[in-house]
N, C-alpha and C positions, 0 to 999 in steps of 0.2 A: 503493499499500499505506500509505504514512503516513496518507494522507487516511482510510482505513478504520480505521486503529488510533485515529486522532484521534476519529473518530466514535464508535467503541466505547468508547473512555476516557470520551467527554463522557456517553454513555448509562449506563455503569456508575457514573459518579460520581452521576448524577441518581438511580438507583435506589437506590445506597447511601444518598444523603441522604434519599429518601421513606422507606426502611426505618427509618432511624435516627430520623426525626421521629416516624413512625408507632408505633415502639416506645416512644419517649419519651410520646407521649400517652396509650398503653394502660397503660405503668407508672405514670405520674402519676394516671390514671383510677382504677386498682385500689387504689392507697395511699389516695387521698381517699376512695374508697368505703369501704374498711376501716377507715379513722379514724371517719368518720360512722357507720357500722354499729356499731360497739365502744362509742364513746364518747357517741353521741347516742342510739342506741337500744338499747344493750346487747346486740346480735346478735352471736353468734359464728359466723361464717360460714366454711366450709371451701371453698376453692377459689381466691379471687381472689388469694391470695399465690403460689398455683402459677402463674397467668397473669402476676403480676408478675414472678416469678423468671424465667420463659421471655423475657418482653418485655425485663427487664434484661440477659440474656444476649445477645440480638440487638443491643440498643443498645450495648452495651460491644464486641462483636465488630464491628460496623459502624464505630464510633468508631475501632477500631484499623486498620480498613482505609481509612478517611478519612484518617487521620493518616499512614498510609505512602503513600497516594496523593498527599497534599500535600507530602511529605518534612516533616512538621511534628512530628518527634517531640522527646521531652525530652532534651536532650542537656547533657553537660559539656563547655564550650566552649573552656576553656583551651587546649587543644593545637590545635584547628583555627584559632583566632585566633592563636596564635604562629607557626603554619607558614604563614599565609595569603600572605604574599609572597615565600616560599621555593619551590623547586624540590621539596620534600618535601611540598607541599601536595597534588599528584596522588597520589603515593605514599600519603599518609595517606586520601585520598577512596577510592581502590581498596581498600586495606587495611579501610577502614570498611565499604564496600560488601559485601566478602567475609564479614566476621564477621556483619554483619546478615543475608546470605543463608544463612549456616550456622545461626544462631539461629531463623531462619524455617522452615529445613528440619528443625530438631529440634522446633520447635513443629508443624510438619506431621505429621511421624511421630507424636508423641504424639497429636495430633487423630485421627489415621487409627485409630490402637489403641483411643481413646475411641469413636469412631463404630463401628468395627468390633464392638465389644464389645457395643454398643447394638442392632446388627442381630443378633448370635448370641443374645444374651439380652435380650429385649425387657423394658422395664420401664416402668411407668406411675405417674403421680404417686398418691398415696393419696386425695386428694378428688375430683378430677374425672375421675381415670384417663386423663389425657393422656400421650401417648407421650413418653418421655425423649428420643426423636430430635429433638424441637422444640428442645432446648436444645443437644444434642450436635451437630446440625447447623450451628448457629450457629459453633460453635468450627471445624469443619471448613471451612466457607466462608472464615470469616475466615483460617484458616492458608493456604489456597490463594490467597485475594486477597492477602495480606500477601506471600507467596513470590513472586507474580508482579508484584507493584509493585516489589518490590526488585529483582527481576530487570531489570525494564524501566528502573529508575534506573540500574542498575549498567551496562547495556549501552549505554544512551543517553548517558551521560556526565553525568547530573545529580548534582548535589552533594547529599550527605546531610545537610549542614548548611550553612545560609546564614547566614554573619556578617552582623551587624548593622553598618550604617555609623555610626560613632562621629562625632559633631558637635563 
């Protein structure tokens, strides 16, 4: 079972990296195109900004999942470093994991409301008439992914903060 979980984690990681790199490439291409069109050719084109926004949503949400998967969060490290050599370090690790899990659950409930509203009242972008589900699905996928990776870290005993060794 562990082998299957490790294999799935590997492929999910590769998929996340692919989506993030693809979204980054699309975002960059759209911004470069809009700048050249506007300032070189004086064209005002409707639509590339909508594609760039959707790509940015997928890039940011994949970035959140990658950070959660790698336990590579932005942290305030005073307390974990102070507790590192004490018996309270384990309590702190579990408490941190539970708080992160609660925050991810809250994020998941908000994402579900956003996604559900997008399904009930479909909206389209004004220029290209793209479905808003392209952007809201990124938030929904990220909320599920972050929750799952936080749950995995909590139950596997992984640390949510890895203190750096001081030389």
